[in-house]
C-alpha positions as CSV (number, residue, x, y, z in Angstrom):
1,M,4.9,-14.1,6.7
2,S,4.6,-15.1,3.1
3,E,1.8,-14.1,0.7
4,Y,0.7,-17.7,0.7
5,A,0.2,-17.7,4.5
6,F,-2.2,-14.8,4.1
7,L,-4.1,-16.6,1.4
8,A,-4.3,-19.8,3.5
9,A,-5.7,-17.7,6.4
10,G,-8.6,-16.7,4.1
11,M,-7.4,-13.1,3.4
12,R,-7.5,-11.3,0.1
13,V,-4.1,-10.3,-1.2
14,F,-4.0,-7.5,-3.8
15,T,-1.6,-5.0,-5.3
16,V,-2.1,-1.3,-5.8
17,E,0.1,1.0,-7.9
18,G,0.5,4.8,-7.8
19,A,2.7,7.8,-7.1
20,G,2.7,10.5,-4.6
21,E,1.0,10.3,-1.2
22,F,-0.3,6.8,-0.4
23,P,-4.1,7.0,0.4
24,V,-3.7,5.8,4.0
25,D,-7.5,6.0,4.6
26,M,-7.9,3.2,2.2
27,L,-6.3,0.9,4.8
28,R,-9.2,1.5,7.0
29,Y,-11.8,1.5,4.2
30,D,-10.7,-1.8,2.8
31,R,-9.6,-3.2,6.2
32,C,-6.2,-4.0,4.8
33,F,-2.5,-3.7,5.7
34,P,0.9,-4.0,3.9
35,I,2.1,-7.7,3.8
36,S,5.8,-6.9,4.3
37,Y,8.2,-4.4,5.7
38,E,9.2,-3.6,2.1
39,D,5.6,-2.8,1.2
40,W,5.2,-0.6,4.3
41,L,8.3,1.4,3.1
42,K,6.7,1.8,-0.3
43,M,3.7,3.5,1.3
44,H,5.8,6.3,2.5
45,V,7.6,8.9,0.4
46,R,10.7,10.9,1.0
47,Y,10.6,14.7,0.7
48,T,13.8,16.7,0.3
49,D,12.6,19.3,2.8
50,Y,11.7,16.7,5.5
51,P,13.7,17.7,8.6
52,Y,13.9,14.4,10.3
53,G,15.7,12.2,7.7
54,G,17.9,10.6,10.4
55,G,19.0,7.1,9.4
56,V,16.1,6.3,7.1
57,E,16.9,8.6,4.2
58,G,17.3,6.8,1.0
59,K,14.9,4.0,2.0
60,F,11.8,5.8,1.1
61,P,10.8,6.4,-2.6
62,D,10.6,9.8,-4.1
63,A,7.1,11.3,-4.2
64,T,7.0,11.2,-8.0
65,E,8.1,7.6,-8.3
66,R,5.4,5.0,-9.2
67,R,5.4,2.1,-6.9
68,R,3.5,-1.1,-6.2
69,V,2.3,-2.0,-2.7
70,R,1.0,-5.5,-1.8
71,L,-1.8,-5.5,0.7
72,A,-3.8,-8.1,2.6
73,S,-7.4,-7.6,3.6
74,Q,-9.5,-9.2,6.3
75,S,-12.7,-8.2,4.5
76,R,-14.9,-11.0,3.3
77,S,-16.8,-8.6,1.1
78,F,-16.9,-9.3,-2.6
79,S,-16.4,-5.5,-3.2
80,C,-12.9,-5.6,-1.6
81,P,-10.7,-4.1,-2.9
82,T,-12.9,-1.1,-3.8
83,V,-11.4,-0.3,-7.2
84,A,-13.2,2.9,-7.9
85,R,-12.3,4.4,-4.6
86,W,-8.6,3.5,-5.1
87,E,-8.8,5.2,-8.5
88,S,-10.3,8.4,-6.9
89,F,-6.9,8.7,-5.2
90,N,-5.1,8.1,-8.5
91,W,-4.0,4.7,-7.4
92,Q,-5.0,1.6,-9.4
93,V,-5.6,-2.0,-8.2
94,V,-3.4,-4.0,-10.6
95,A,-3.6,-7.5,-9.2
């Protein structure tokens, strides 16, 4: 599904940027989800000591790598996305 399809459905589409652990609780808080498989991959990080690398190693970014994740929200609230809360996790809303 393209970004335009989410917009046509009345959803808010925004991008967050950060490094390290993705603040998964923000998905619940802003009622949002990644808009593509590539964005879903960017939410996860690869650790060198992770014992179950099987088949997916190399697809996940390093924990220190800055990355951008596009999200769509079903929230109709004008406060979505909650910029200050994203920043409290050291992630920024960039678009």
